[in-house]
MARLO-947078 format. One record per residue (C-alpha): x, y, z; residue in three letters; residue number from 1. Coordinates in steps of 0.05 Angstrom, whole numbers, m for minus. Layout:
N
<site px="X" py="Y" pz="Z" r="ALA" k="NUM"/>
...
//
This chain:
188
<site px="m179" py="349" pz="m42" r="MET" k="1"/>
<site px="m156" py="367" pz="8" r="GLU" k="2"/>
<site px="m78" py="355" pz="29" r="THR" k="3"/>
<site px="m55" py="338" pz="76" r="ASN" k="4"/>
<site px="16" py="354" pz="104" r="ILE" k="5"/>
<site px="31" py="331" pz="163" r="SER" k="6"/>
<site px="6" py="255" pz="147" r="LYS" k="7"/>
<site px="75" py="236" pz="121" r="GLU" k="8"/>
<site px="114" py="272" pz="187" r="LEU" k="9"/>
<site px="61" py="235" pz="237" r="VAL" k="10"/>
<site px="84" py="174" pz="209" r="ARG" k="11"/>
<site px="147" py="194" pz="219" r="GLU" k="12"/>
<site px="123" py="205" pz="293" r="HIS" k="13"/>
<site px="107" py="135" pz="293" r="GLN" k="14"/>
<site px="163" py="95" pz="283" r="LEU" k="15"/>
<site px="209" py="167" pz="317" r="ILE" k="16"/>
<site px="158" py="144" pz="383" r="LYS" k="17"/>
<site px="177" py="72" pz="366" r="THR" k="18"/>
<site px="263" py="75" pz="376" r="ILE" k="19"/>
<site px="248" py="123" pz="437" r="LEU" k="20"/>
<site px="205" py="74" pz="482" r="ARG" k="21"/>
<site px="253" py="13" pz="459" r="LEU" k="22"/>
<site px="313" py="65" pz="480" r="THR" k="23"/>
<site px="277" py="80" pz="538" r="ARG" k="24"/>
<site px="267" py="m8" pz="544" r="GLU" k="25"/>
<site px="346" py="m12" pz="545" r="LEU" k="26"/>
<site px="366" py="38" pz="584" r="VAL" k="27"/>
<site px="329" py="7" pz="634" r="ALA" k="28"/>
<site px="361" py="m62" pz="634" r="ASN" k="29"/>
<site px="418" py="m27" pz="623" r="ALA" k="30"/>
<site px="452" py="m69" pz="678" r="TYR" k="31"/>
<site px="431" py="m147" pz="641" r="GLN" k="32"/>
<site px="465" py="m123" pz="575" r="ILE" k="33"/>
<site px="532" py="m126" pz="560" r="SER" k="34"/>
<site px="567" py="m63" pz="567" r="ASP" k="35"/>
<site px="594" py="m74" pz="493" r="GLU" k="36"/>
<site px="519" py="m89" pz="464" r="GLN" k="37"/>
<site px="492" py="m39" pz="498" r="LEU" k="38"/>
<site px="554" py="20" pz="467" r="TYR" k="39"/>
<site px="538" py="m16" pz="396" r="LYS" k="40"/>
<site px="461" py="m7" pz="394" r="THR" k="41"/>
<site px="479" py="60" pz="422" r="SER" k="42"/>
<site px="517" py="75" pz="365" r="GLY" k="43"/>
<site px="458" py="41" pz="319" r="GLU" k="44"/>
<site px="410" py="105" pz="347" r="LEU" k="45"/>
<site px="458" py="155" pz="325" r="VAL" k="46"/>
<site px="459" py="132" pz="275" r="LYS" k="47"/>
<site px="374" py="131" pz="264" r="PHE" k="48"/>
<site px="375" py="207" pz="305" r="VAL" k="49"/>
<site px="429" py="230" pz="253" r="GLU" k="50"/>
<site px="397" py="209" pz="180" r="GLU" k="51"/>
<site px="333" py="194" pz="197" r="PHE" k="52"/>
<site px="308" py="242" pz="252" r="VAL" k="53"/>
<site px="358" py="296" pz="239" r="ASP" k="54"/>
<site px="375" py="299" pz="161" r="ASP" k="55"/>
<site px="316" py="263" pz="145" r="TYR" k="56"/>
<site px="254" py="284" pz="188" r="HIS" k="57"/>
<site px="283" py="345" pz="209" r="HIS" k="58"/>
<site px="301" py="374" pz="146" r="SER" k="59"/>
<site px="216" py="361" pz="118" r="LYS" k="60"/>
<site px="206" py="413" pz="178" r="GLU" k="61"/>
<site px="265" py="462" pz="186" r="GLU" k="62"/>
<site px="269" py="470" pz="112" r="ASN" k="63"/>
<site px="207" py="458" pz="91" r="ILE" k="64"/>
<site px="157" py="477" pz="128" r="LEU" k="65"/>
<site px="176" py="506" pz="183" r="PHE" k="66"/>
<site px="197" py="563" pz="126" r="ALA" k="67"/>
<site px="122" py="565" pz="93" r="GLU" k="68"/>
<site px="94" py="575" pz="157" r="LEU" k="69"/>
<site px="137" py="635" pz="168" r="SER" k="70"/>
<site px="123" py="659" pz="111" r="GLU" k="71"/>
<site px="74" py="735" pz="134" r="PRO" k="72"/>
<site px="4" py="726" pz="155" r="GLY" k="73"/>
<site px="4" py="646" pz="157" r="VAL" k="74"/>
<site px="11" py="641" pz="232" r="LEU" k="75"/>
<site px="m12" py="709" pz="251" r="GLN" k="76"/>
<site px="m39" py="699" pz="329" r="HIS" k="77"/>
<site px="21" py="642" pz="360" r="CYS" k="78"/>
<site px="77" py="624" pz="313" r="ASN" k="79"/>
<site px="105" py="561" pz="359" r="PRO" k="80"/>
<site px="163" py="550" pz="296" r="ILE" k="81"/>
<site px="224" py="592" pz="351" r="GLY" k="82"/>
<site px="206" py="545" pz="390" r="GLN" k="83"/>
<site px="217" py="485" pz="356" r="MET" k="84"/>
<site px="267" py="500" pz="315" r="LEU" k="85"/>
<site px="302" py="512" pz="404" r="TYR" k="86"/>
<site px="280" py="442" pz="415" r="GLU" k="87"/>
<site px="308" py="414" pz="357" r="HIS" k="88"/>
<site px="384" py="442" pz="368" r="GLU" k="89"/>
<site px="377" py="413" pz="442" r="THR" k="90"/>
<site px="371" py="352" pz="413" r="GLY" k="91"/>
<site px="421" py="359" pz="373" r="ARG" k="92"/>
<site px="463" py="376" pz="434" r="GLU" k="93"/>
<site px="445" py="307" pz="470" r="HIS" k="94"/>
<site px="460" py="277" pz="414" r="LEU" k="95"/>
<site px="527" py="299" pz="424" r="ASN" k="96"/>
<site px="530" py="284" pz="495" r="GLY" k="97"/>
<site px="507" py="211" pz="474" r="ILE" k="98"/>
<site px="559" py="208" pz="429" r="LYS" k="99"/>
<site px="606" py="240" pz="468" r="SER" k="100"/>
<site px="591" py="184" pz="526" r="ALA" k="101"/>
<site px="611" py="125" pz="483" r="ILE" k="102"/>
<site px="664" py="153" pz="449" r="THR" k="103"/>
<site px="692" py="163" pz="538" r="LYS" k="104"/>
<site px="655" py="80" pz="551" r="LYS" k="105"/>
<site px="618" py="116" pz="603" r="CYS" k="106"/>
<site px="552" py="76" pz="610" r="ILE" k="107"/>
<site px="523" py="122" pz="671" r="GLU" k="108"/>
<site px="527" py="185" pz="622" r="ALA" k="109"/>
<site px="504" py="141" pz="554" r="LEU" k="110"/>
<site px="440" py="120" pz="596" r="LYS" k="111"/>
<site px="442" py="201" pz="624" r="ILE" k="112"/>
<site px="443" py="228" pz="560" r="SER" k="113"/>
<site px="395" py="180" pz="516" r="LEU" k="114"/>
<site px="331" py="187" pz="570" r="ILE" k="115"/>
<site px="346" py="269" pz="570" r="GLY" k="116"/>
<site px="343" py="259" pz="493" r="TYR" k="117"/>
<site px="287" py="210" pz="501" r="CYS" k="118"/>
<site px="244" py="258" pz="534" r="ASP" k="119"/>
<site px="252" py="326" pz="508" r="LEU" k="120"/>
<site px="231" py="281" pz="438" r="LEU" k="121"/>
<site px="174" py="250" pz="462" r="GLU" k="122"/>
<site px="153" py="321" pz="497" r="GLN" k="123"/>
<site px="166" py="360" pz="436" r="HIS" k="124"/>
<site px="126" py="301" pz="384" r="ILE" k="125"/>
<site px="69" py="315" pz="420" r="PHE" k="126"/>
<site px="69" py="395" pz="412" r="LYS" k="127"/>
<site px="80" py="381" pz="345" r="GLU" k="128"/>
<site px="32" py="331" pz="327" r="ASP" k="129"/>
<site px="m27" py="367" pz="379" r="ASN" k="130"/>
<site px="m2" py="446" pz="357" r="ILE" k="131"/>
<site px="34" py="452" pz="300" r="LEU" k="132"/>
<site px="15" py="399" pz="260" r="TYR" k="133"/>
<site px="m49" py="426" pz="260" r="PRO" k="134"/>
<site px="m33" py="493" pz="258" r="MET" k="135"/>
<site px="m1" py="492" pz="202" r="ALA" k="136"/>
<site px="m60" py="455" pz="167" r="GLU" k="137"/>
<site px="m99" py="498" pz="176" r="ASN" k="138"/>
<site px="m69" py="559" pz="162" r="ASN" k="139"/>
<site px="m32" py="550" pz="95" r="LEU" k="140"/>
<site px="m75" py="553" pz="24" r="THR" k="141"/>
<site px="m83" py="494" pz="m27" r="GLY" k="142"/>
<site px="m29" py="517" pz="m62" r="GLU" k="143"/>
<site px="9" py="535" pz="m6" r="ARG" k="144"/>
<site px="m2" py="451" pz="26" r="LYS" k="145"/>
<site px="11" py="427" pz="m61" r="GLN" k="146"/>
<site px="92" py="458" pz="m53" r="ALA" k="147"/>
<site px="99" py="426" pz="m1" r="ILE" k="148"/>
<site px="85" py="354" pz="m14" r="GLN" k="149"/>
<site px="117" py="367" pz="m77" r="LEU" k="150"/>
<site px="179" py="382" pz="m35" r="ALA" k="151"/>
<site px="163" py="328" pz="12" r="TYR" k="152"/>
<site px="170" py="283" pz="m43" r="ARG" k="153"/>
<site px="229" py="318" pz="m73" r="GLN" k="154"/>
<site px="273" py="296" pz="1" r="LEU" k="155"/>
<site px="253" py="235" pz="5" r="GLU" k="156"/>
<site px="270" py="214" pz="m66" r="LYS" k="157"/>
<site px="336" py="247" pz="m55" r="SER" k="158"/>
<site px="347" py="213" pz="24" r="LYS" k="159"/>
<site px="318" py="134" pz="m9" r="GLU" k="160"/>
<site px="274" py="145" pz="34" r="SER" k="161"/>
<site px="246" py="83" pz="19" r="ALA" k="162"/>
<site px="317" py="48" pz="38" r="VAL" k="163"/>
<site px="307" py="89" pz="104" r="LEU" k="164"/>
<site px="248" py="66" pz="127" r="TRP" k="165"/>
<site px="281" py="m4" pz="114" r="ALA" k="166"/>
<site px="348" py="m8" pz="149" r="LYS" k="167"/>
<site px="311" py="24" pz="226" r="TYR" k="168"/>
<site px="246" py="1" pz="214" r="GLU" k="169"/>
<site px="302" py="m73" pz="215" r="LYS" k="170"/>
<site px="331" py="m29" pz="273" r="LEU" k="171"/>
<site px="263" py="m34" pz="316" r="VAL" k="172"/>
<site px="260" py="m106" pz="308" r="GLU" k="173"/>
<site px="352" py="m126" pz="335" r="GLU" k="174"/>
<site px="323" py="m76" pz="387" r="ILE" k="175"/>
<site px="263" py="m123" pz="407" r="ARG" k="176"/>
<site px="296" py="m177" pz="404" r="GLY" k="177"/>
<site px="362" py="m147" pz="438" r="ILE" k="178"/>
<site px="300" py="m129" pz="496" r="ILE" k="179"/>
<site px="265" py="m208" pz="484" r="ALA" k="180"/>
<site px="336" py="m241" pz="497" r="GLN" k="181"/>
<site px="334" py="m194" pz="570" r="VAL" k="182"/>
<site px="262" py="m210" pz="586" r="SER" k="183"/>
<site px="274" py="m283" pz="572" r="ILE" k="184"/>
<site px="340" py="m293" pz="616" r="LEU" k="185"/>
<site px="298" py="m261" pz="666" r="ARG" k="186"/>
<site px="257" py="m312" pz="675" r="VAL" k="187"/>
<site px="300" py="m363" pz="687" r="LYS" k="188"/>
//
């Protein structure tokens, strides 16, 4: 039976893309949201990026998948790992900009940093889903894929993935609630 090593990563991307879309909606409606609410919600977005995107999802990629793909002979004609790692680091720089804007209470800098992060990650996810992951599926042996799956499961257990998913699915609903309130206010 063939092992699919990218299925769970793509599922994680779906949650990330949902948060990115909602972040764009928050920024677009920032003038109708209190500064306090925007800073609070942005702080929750920072936690999401740190805990789910970086510590959980990027750990799977950087420490497991990319390590396997970097082994000699796996990717013979094109190796996008360096670019993917660069984009992960660029995302962390954007995250620092978001944190700084929250600390300095600067709404404009916050909006710019949030949109910059969204732009970067949306393009990055597209590359992974449509280029990197198919390359991985096509170039890794079944044995290596099984080892990757085992490493994913170990990381998921150590990070309490069910708790993490529940926490951030709840955040999605909270942000949707904020946006719904703004929509109601706009109609009145």
